[in-house]
C-alpha positions as CSV (number, residue, x, y, z in Angstrom):
1,X,-41.3,-48.2,60.3
2,X,-39.0,-50.7,61.8
3,X,-40.0,-53.7,59.7
4,X,-39.6,-51.5,56.5
5,X,-36.2,-50.4,57.5
6,X,-35.0,-53.8,58.6
7,X,-36.1,-55.6,55.5
8,X,-35.6,-53.1,52.8
9,X,-33.4,-50.1,53.7
10,X,-30.8,-51.9,55.9
11,X,-29.8,-54.6,53.4
12,X,-29.5,-52.1,50.5
13,X,-27.5,-49.7,52.4
14,X,-25.2,-52.5,53.6
15,X,-24.7,-53.7,50.2
16,X,-23.7,-50.4,48.7
17,X,-21.3,-49.8,51.8
18,X,-19.7,-53.1,51.3
19,X,-19.3,-52.5,47.6
20,X,-17.7,-49.0,48.1
21,X,-15.2,-50.4,50.6
22,X,-13.8,-52.7,48.0
23,X,-13.9,-50.3,45.1
24,X,-10.1,-50.3,44.8
25,X,-9.4,-53.9,44.9
26,X,-8.2,-55.8,41.8
27,X,-8.3,-59.5,40.9
28,X,-4.6,-59.7,41.9
29,X,-5.4,-58.9,45.5
30,X,-7.5,-62.0,45.8
31,X,-11.2,-61.8,46.4
32,X,-13.0,-58.9,44.9
33,X,-16.1,-57.4,46.5
34,X,-18.5,-55.6,44.2
35,X,-22.1,-54.2,44.6
36,X,-25.0,-53.2,42.5
37,X,-28.2,-51.2,42.9
38,X,-31.1,-51.2,40.4
39,X,-34.5,-49.2,40.4
40,X,-37.2,-49.8,37.9
41,X,-40.6,-48.2,37.5
42,X,-43.3,-49.8,35.3
43,X,-47.1,-50.2,34.9
44,X,-47.5,-53.8,36.5
45,X,-45.9,-56.6,38.5
46,X,-45.8,-59.8,36.8
47,X,-43.8,-62.7,38.4
48,X,-41.6,-65.0,36.3
49,X,-44.0,-67.8,37.2
50,X,-46.9,-66.0,35.7
51,X,-48.7,-64.5,38.8
52,X,-50.0,-61.1,37.8
53,X,-49.9,-59.4,41.1
54,X,-50.9,-55.8,40.3
55,X,-52.1,-54.1,37.3
56,X,-53.2,-50.8,39.0
57,X,-50.9,-48.2,40.3
58,X,-47.3,-48.1,39.4
59,X,-44.8,-50.9,40.3
60,X,-41.5,-49.7,41.6
61,X,-39.0,-52.5,41.9
62,X,-35.5,-52.2,43.5
63,X,-32.6,-54.6,43.7
64,X,-29.6,-54.1,46.1
65,X,-26.8,-56.9,46.1
66,X,-23.0,-57.4,46.9
67,X,-20.9,-60.1,45.4
68,X,-17.6,-61.6,46.6
69,X,-15.8,-63.0,43.7
70,X,-12.9,-65.4,44.3
71,X,-9.7,-65.8,42.1
72,X,-11.2,-69.0,40.9
73,X,-14.3,-67.2,39.5
74,X,-16.6,-68.5,42.2
75,X,-19.0,-65.7,43.2
76,X,-21.1,-65.4,46.2
77,X,-23.9,-63.0,46.2
78,X,-26.4,-61.7,48.7
79,X,-29.2,-59.1,48.3
80,X,-32.8,-58.2,48.5
81,X,-35.5,-57.3,45.8
82,X,-38.5,-55.4,46.7
83,X,-41.7,-54.5,44.9
84,X,-43.6,-51.3,45.8
85,X,-47.2,-50.5,44.8
86,X,-47.9,-47.0,45.8
87,X,-51.1,-46.6,43.9
88,X,-52.2,-50.2,45.0
89,X,-56.0,-51.0,44.5
90,X,-57.4,-51.8,48.0
91,X,-60.5,-53.2,46.3
92,X,-59.1,-55.3,43.4
93,X,-56.2,-57.1,45.1
94,X,-54.4,-57.8,48.3
95,X,-51.3,-55.7,47.9
96,X,-50.0,-52.8,50.1
97,X,-47.6,-50.1,49.3
98,X,-44.6,-52.5,50.2
99,X,-46.0,-55.3,48.2
100,X,-43.2,-58.0,48.3
101,X,-39.7,-58.4,49.8
102,X,-37.5,-61.1,48.5
103,X,-34.1,-61.6,50.4
104,X,-31.6,-64.0,48.5
105,X,-28.2,-65.5,48.5
106,X,-26.5,-67.4,45.7
107,X,-23.4,-69.1,44.6
108,X,-22.1,-69.2,41.0
109,X,-19.6,-71.7,39.8
110,X,-18.1,-71.4,36.4
111,X,-17.9,-75.1,35.0
112,X,-16.3,-74.0,31.8
113,X,-15.4,-70.6,30.1
114,X,-19.1,-70.6,28.8
115,X,-21.2,-72.7,31.1
116,X,-21.9,-71.7,34.7
117,X,-24.0,-73.1,37.5
118,X,-25.9,-71.1,40.1
119,X,-27.5,-72.3,43.3
120,X,-29.8,-69.9,44.9
121,X,-32.0,-69.5,48.0
122,X,-34.8,-66.9,47.9
123,X,-37.8,-66.1,50.2
124,X,-40.9,-64.6,49.0
125,X,-42.3,-62.4,51.6
126,X,-45.6,-60.6,50.2
127,X,-49.0,-59.5,50.8
128,X,-50.4,-61.9,48.2
129,X,-48.8,-64.9,50.2
130,X,-50.3,-65.7,53.7
131,X,-47.0,-67.5,54.5
132,X,-43.5,-66.8,53.4
133,X,-42.5,-69.1,50.4
134,X,-39.2,-70.6,50.8
135,X,-37.5,-71.5,47.5
136,X,-34.2,-72.9,46.1
137,X,-33.1,-72.7,42.5
138,X,-30.6,-74.3,40.2
139,X,-29.6,-72.2,37.2
140,X,-27.4,-73.4,34.2
141,X,-26.5,-70.5,32.0
142,X,-24.4,-70.7,28.8
143,X,-22.7,-67.8,27.4
144,X,-22.3,-68.6,23.6
145,X,-20.2,-66.7,21.2
146,X,-16.5,-65.2,21.5
147,X,-15.5,-62.4,23.5
148,X,-16.7,-59.1,21.9
149,X,-19.2,-60.7,19.6
150,X,-21.9,-58.5,18.6
151,X,-24.8,-60.9,18.7
152,X,-25.3,-63.7,21.3
153,X,-28.2,-66.0,22.3
154,X,-27.4,-66.9,25.9
155,X,-29.7,-69.9,26.5
156,X,-30.4,-71.0,30.1
157,X,-32.5,-73.3,32.2
158,X,-33.9,-73.0,35.7
159,X,-35.1,-75.6,38.1
160,X,-37.1,-73.9,40.9
161,X,-38.1,-75.9,43.9
162,X,-40.4,-74.4,46.7
163,X,-40.0,-76.5,49.9
164,X,-42.1,-74.5,52.2
165,X,-44.8,-71.9,52.4
166,X,-47.8,-70.5,50.3
167,X,-48.0,-71.3,46.7
168,X,-46.2,-68.8,44.5
169,X,-49.0,-69.1,42.1
170,X,-51.6,-68.4,44.8
171,X,-53.8,-71.6,44.1
172,X,-51.3,-74.1,43.6
173,X,-49.7,-76.8,45.9
174,X,-48.1,-75.1,48.9
175,X,-44.6,-76.4,49.3
176,X,-42.8,-79.6,48.0
177,X,-43.5,-78.4,44.3
178,X,-41.5,-77.1,41.5
179,X,-41.5,-75.6,38.0
180,X,-38.9,-75.2,35.2
181,X,-38.0,-72.3,33.2
182,X,-36.5,-72.7,29.6
183,X,-35.2,-69.5,28.1
184,X,-32.7,-67.5,26.3
185,X,-31.7,-63.7,26.2
186,X,-30.6,-63.0,22.5
187,X,-28.5,-59.8,22.8
188,X,-27.2,-57.4,20.2
189,X,-24.4,-55.1,21.4
190,X,-24.1,-51.8,19.5
191,X,-21.5,-49.0,20.1
192,X,-23.5,-47.3,22.8
193,X,-26.8,-49.3,23.0
194,X,-27.5,-53.0,23.9
195,X,-30.6,-54.5,22.8
196,X,-31.9,-57.9,24.3
197,X,-35.0,-59.9,24.1
198,X,-35.6,-61.9,27.4
199,X,-37.7,-64.9,26.4
200,X,-38.8,-68.1,28.4
201,X,-41.5,-70.6,29.0
202,X,-42.6,-72.2,32.3
203,X,-43.4,-76.1,32.7
204,X,-44.5,-77.8,35.9
205,X,-46.8,-80.6,37.4
206,X,-50.4,-79.5,37.1
207,X,-50.7,-79.3,40.9
208,X,-47.9,-76.6,40.9
209,X,-50.5,-74.3,39.1
210,X,-53.7,-75.1,40.8
211,X,-57.1,-77.2,41.0
212,X,-58.0,-76.5,37.4
213,X,-57.1,-79.4,35.3
214,X,-55.0,-77.6,32.8
215,X,-51.8,-78.4,30.9
216,X,-48.2,-78.5,32.4
217,X,-47.5,-75.3,30.4
218,X,-47.5,-72.1,32.6
219,X,-46.6,-69.1,30.6
220,X,-44.8,-68.0,27.3
221,X,-43.2,-64.6,27.4
222,X,-40.8,-62.6,25.3
223,X,-39.8,-58.8,25.3
224,X,-37.5,-56.2,24.2
225,X,-35.0,-54.2,26.5
226,X,-32.7,-51.3,25.4
227,X,-30.0,-50.2,27.6
228,X,-27.4,-47.4,27.3
229,X,-24.4,-46.6,29.7
230,X,-24.3,-43.2,31.5
231,X,-20.9,-41.6,32.0
232,X,-21.0,-39.9,35.3
233,X,-17.3,-40.4,36.0
234,X,-15.2,-43.2,37.3
235,X,-15.9,-42.4,40.9
236,X,-19.7,-42.6,40.4
237,X,-19.4,-46.2,39.4
238,X,-20.9,-47.8,36.3
239,X,-24.3,-46.4,35.4
240,X,-27.0,-47.8,33.0
241,X,-30.2,-46.5,31.8
242,X,-32.7,-48.8,30.3
243,X,-36.3,-49.3,29.2
244,X,-38.1,-52.5,28.6
245,X,-41.5,-53.9,27.4
246,X,-42.3,-57.6,28.2
247,X,-45.4,-59.6,26.9
248,X,-46.8,-62.3,28.8
249,X,-49.2,-65.0,27.6
250,X,-50.9,-66.8,30.5
251,X,-51.3,-70.4,28.9
252,X,-52.5,-71.9,32.2
253,X,-56.1,-71.3,33.3
254,X,-55.1,-71.2,36.9
255,X,-53.0,-68.1,36.2
256,X,-55.8,-66.5,34.4
257,X,-58.2,-67.3,37.4
258,X,-55.7,-65.7,39.9
259,X,-55.2,-62.7,37.8
260,X,-58.9,-62.0,37.6
261,X,-59.4,-62.7,41.4
262,X,-56.8,-60.1,42.5
263,X,-57.3,-57.5,39.6
264,X,-60.9,-56.8,39.5
265,X,-62.1,-59.5,37.1
266,X,-59.5,-59.0,34.5
267,X,-59.2,-62.5,33.0
268,X,-57.3,-61.5,29.6
269,X,-54.7,-64.0,29.0
270,X,-52.2,-61.4,27.6
271,X,-50.5,-59.0,29.8
272,X,-47.9,-56.3,28.7
273,X,-45.5,-55.1,31.4
274,X,-43.4,-52.0,30.5
275,X,-41.1,-49.6,32.3
276,X,-37.9,-47.6,32.7
277,X,-35.0,-48.2,35.0
278,X,-31.5,-47.3,36.1
279,X,-28.8,-49.4,37.6
280,X,-25.4,-48.7,39.0
281,X,-22.6,-51.0,39.7
282,X,-19.5,-50.4,42.0
């Protein structure tokens, strides 16, 4: 019970307490502290790199974070992401009820009004990884369109570097390896509904994926997310209810092999992940 509390509940509670303590601050006061908590329930857990970790039993994912934003716009964030798999398949894969815990810290710097750069450290602590994977990422995000524009594209690029630990793919090179994500999140903002289509591809050296001599392409994915605000009063924070469906095509043979090994021989290249979630910001 202690490891569970220390790695998951404690950071989550701390993030929310810090956010509430700064709720009355404004930008004119100097640094502003804010926080967020998100819970999502879906049918499967697929990592952004293309590892299909679980397809049996529900996947419950939570994210708790606190952010300090300076008057200059520089933002520092710390938090923890967790995947629970309460109906895990003890025969088909190596997951447990608490499947994975990923603490992270990040700094975001606004380069221009539209372009921002984020440096991030994240540790992958999970039952599918014999050793904790320590990673850093550099994210370049571009917010296209004018303020209040109904439709935007929001392109981005991520350079992900694992410097130590087990392969984040499962059979790839352990440590001193990298991949790149190229993506965009086309977004349509209506009066009380926001529709978005998160889409990206991953590219990496062949050794990142594994021993099968396949291409440098990892996965291709696109999806649809619908979100609507919930009015629970000013004191309750900003609540959002959302539902999403994400389609993944495992283009790399190593990803298919790993999926089959931990999911009872399921070697289909195509995987659909869907679920519903709620988030609150303070």
